[in-house]
C-alpha positions as CSV (number, residue, x, y, z in Angstrom):
1,M,-94.1,96.4,3.5
2,S,-95.2,95.8,7.1
3,A,-95.3,92.0,7.9
4,Q,-99.3,93.2,8.9
5,Y,-99.7,94.5,5.4
6,L,-98.4,92.0,3.3
7,E,-100.3,89.5,5.9
8,R,-103.4,91.4,5.2
9,L,-102.7,91.4,0.7
10,E,-102.2,87.4,1.2
11,S,-105.6,87.4,2.8
12,M,-107.4,89.1,0.2
13,L,-105.8,87.4,-2.8
14,D,-106.8,83.6,-0.7
15,I,-110.5,85.1,-1.1
16,I,-110.4,85.7,-4.3
17,L,-107.9,82.3,-4.7
18,Y,-111.6,80.9,-2.6
19,T,-114.6,82.4,-4.9
20,T,-112.9,82.2,-8.5
21,R,-114.8,80.0,-10.4
22,P,-113.6,77.8,-12.9
23,D,-114.1,79.9,-15.3
24,G,-112.3,82.8,-13.5
25,S,-115.1,85.2,-12.8
26,V,-115.8,85.8,-9.6
27,P,-118.9,86.7,-7.7
28,Q,-120.6,89.2,-8.1
29,I,-120.8,91.7,-4.6
30,G,-122.5,94.8,-4.1
31,D,-122.5,97.9,-6.9
32,N,-120.4,97.0,-10.4
33,D,-118.3,99.7,-10.8
34,D,-115.9,98.0,-12.5
35,G,-113.0,99.1,-9.9
36,R,-109.5,98.4,-11.8
37,L,-107.0,100.7,-10.5
38,L,-104.1,99.2,-12.7
39,I,-105.5,98.3,-16.6
40,L,-102.2,97.2,-17.9
41,S,-102.8,95.0,-20.7
42,G,-107.0,94.0,-22.6
43,Y,-107.6,97.1,-22.2
44,P,-110.2,98.0,-22.9
45,D,-111.7,94.3,-23.3
46,W,-110.6,93.0,-19.7
47,P,-113.3,90.5,-17.8
48,R,-114.5,92.7,-15.3
49,H,-115.5,90.0,-13.4
50,D,-112.4,87.5,-13.6
51,H,-109.3,88.6,-11.3
52,R,-107.4,85.8,-11.7
53,Y,-104.6,88.0,-13.1
54,L,-104.6,89.2,-9.8
55,L,-103.1,85.6,-8.2
56,A,-101.2,85.9,-10.9
57,L,-99.3,88.6,-9.7
58,G,-99.5,86.9,-5.5
59,A,-98.2,84.0,-6.9
60,A,-94.6,85.9,-7.7
61,I,-95.6,87.7,-4.6
62,F,-95.8,85.1,-2.1
63,Q,-94.1,82.2,-4.3
64,R,-97.8,80.7,-3.9
65,D,-98.3,77.3,-6.4
66,D,-102.2,77.5,-5.8
67,F,-102.0,81.1,-7.1
68,K,-100.4,80.2,-9.9
69,V,-102.1,77.3,-10.8
70,A,-105.3,79.1,-10.1
71,A,-104.0,82.5,-12.2
72,G,-103.8,79.9,-15.6
73,S,-101.3,81.6,-17.0
74,C,-98.4,84.8,-16.7
75,V,-100.3,87.9,-16.8
76,E,-98.1,91.5,-18.2
77,E,-98.7,93.3,-15.3
78,L,-95.9,91.4,-13.3
79,F,-93.6,93.2,-16.1
80,W,-95.1,96.2,-14.9
81,L,-95.6,95.7,-11.0
82,L,-92.2,94.0,-10.2
83,G,-89.5,95.9,-9.5
84,K,-85.9,96.5,-10.6
85,E,-86.4,93.5,-13.3
86,A,-89.3,95.4,-15.3
87,V,-87.6,98.6,-15.2
88,E,-84.0,97.4,-16.8
89,K,-87.7,96.3,-18.9
90,G,-88.4,98.9,-20.2
91,F,-91.9,98.6,-18.2
92,A,-91.8,100.8,-16.1
93,N,-90.1,103.7,-15.0
94,K,-88.8,103.6,-11.9
95,C,-88.4,101.3,-8.7
96,F,-87.5,101.7,-5.4
97,K,-85.8,98.9,-2.6
98,S,-88.4,98.1,0.3
99,E,-86.9,100.0,2.8
100,K,-87.2,103.3,0.8
101,L,-91.0,102.0,-1.1
102,E,-93.4,103.7,1.8
103,N,-91.9,106.8,1.7
104,E,-91.5,107.2,-1.8
105,V,-94.7,105.9,-3.2
106,L,-95.9,108.7,0.0
107,N,-94.1,111.4,-2.2
108,I,-95.3,110.5,-5.4
109,A,-99.2,110.0,-4.3
110,E,-98.7,114.0,-2.5
111,K,-97.9,114.8,-5.4
112,V,-100.9,113.1,-7.5
113,A,-102.5,114.9,-4.2
114,R,-101.7,118.3,-5.3
115,V,-103.9,118.1,-8.5
116,P,-107.8,118.9,-7.5
117,A,-109.4,115.7,-8.4
118,E,-112.0,116.8,-10.6
119,L,-108.9,117.7,-13.0
120,Q,-108.2,113.9,-12.3
121,A,-110.9,112.5,-13.3
122,M,-110.8,114.6,-16.6
123,N,-107.2,113.4,-17.1
124,K,-107.6,109.7,-16.8
125,R,-111.2,109.8,-19.3
126,A,-108.9,111.3,-21.6
127,V,-105.9,108.7,-21.5
128,H,-108.9,106.2,-20.9
129,R,-110.5,107.5,-24.1
130,Q,-107.0,107.9,-26.2
131,M,-106.1,104.8,-25.4
132,E,-109.1,103.1,-27.2
133,I,-109.0,104.9,-29.3
134,M,-105.4,104.2,-30.1
135,G,-104.9,107.2,-33.2
136,M,-103.1,110.5,-32.9
137,R,-105.8,112.5,-34.3
138,A,-108.6,111.1,-32.8
139,G,-106.9,111.2,-28.5
140,I,-106.1,114.9,-29.9
141,R,-110.2,115.3,-31.1
142,A,-111.0,113.2,-27.6
143,G,-108.8,115.7,-25.4
144,T,-110.3,119.0,-27.6
145,E,-113.5,117.6,-25.9
146,I,-111.8,116.4,-21.7
147,Q,-110.5,120.1,-22.4
148,A,-114.1,121.2,-23.7
149,L,-115.4,120.1,-20.0
150,A,-113.5,120.4,-18.2
151,M,-114.1,124.5,-19.1
152,H,-117.1,124.0,-16.6
153,S,-114.8,122.6,-13.5
154,K,-114.5,125.2,-11.2
155,A,-110.0,124.0,-10.5
156,T,-110.2,125.3,-14.2
157,R,-111.9,128.0,-14.2
158,D,-109.7,129.3,-11.4
159,H,-106.6,128.5,-13.1
160,L,-107.5,130.4,-16.3
161,K,-108.1,133.1,-13.7
162,E,-105.3,132.8,-12.0
163,L,-104.0,132.8,-15.0
164,S,-104.4,135.9,-16.6
165,E,-103.4,137.7,-13.9
166,G,-100.0,137.1,-14.9
167,L,-98.4,133.3,-16.8
168,T,-95.2,133.6,-15.6
169,Q,-97.3,133.9,-11.7
170,A,-99.5,131.3,-12.2
171,L,-97.6,128.7,-14.0
172,S,-94.2,129.3,-10.7
173,K,-97.5,128.6,-8.0
174,R,-98.8,125.6,-10.2
175,D,-95.2,124.2,-10.8
176,S,-94.2,124.7,-6.6
177,K,-96.6,122.0,-5.6
178,F,-94.5,120.0,-8.0
179,G,-91.2,121.2,-7.9
180,D,-91.2,120.9,-11.2
181,Y,-89.9,123.2,-14.0
182,R,-88.6,126.6,-13.2
183,T,-89.2,125.5,-9.3
184,S,-87.1,123.0,-9.4
185,K,-83.5,122.4,-7.0
186,K,-81.5,122.8,-9.9
187,K,-78.8,120.1,-9.7
188,K,-75.4,121.4,-9.9
């Protein structure tokens, strides 16, 4: 990560530090979309206006005692987001050396971007509902409901049309975007 990026990130955390109230909440500024990229702990009951988990991450990344004190405690996200140790403990799938991180993240982001946004939204909704439910039967029912909703999307209708014209070709076209399954380059 570039020095400019890290400087901006630390400045953003400074703003959170200085706007955090004694109870851990921050003032609501703008709409209330509850936008949090990664909800790795406390789901679905995470407090929407408590951003101390970010300060805990910032304390670890920037070695800042003031962030640590304001955060109050270690958060589970640290195990998920802090590289090799998280992988070794089974909390993460991969970690990358800092010089390769940006390219690897972009590679993953490019794969994710190949999935139509409306389908990603449905998949995310299904996963979140299943996490709330935490039960297989209820999860399957929720997945079925989401699939029924997805049937009304253009991307799903287009994919079903491709499937009806030939299963192998449609799956090969889908998988080739990701280099998965039958389209992957086999290691010898």
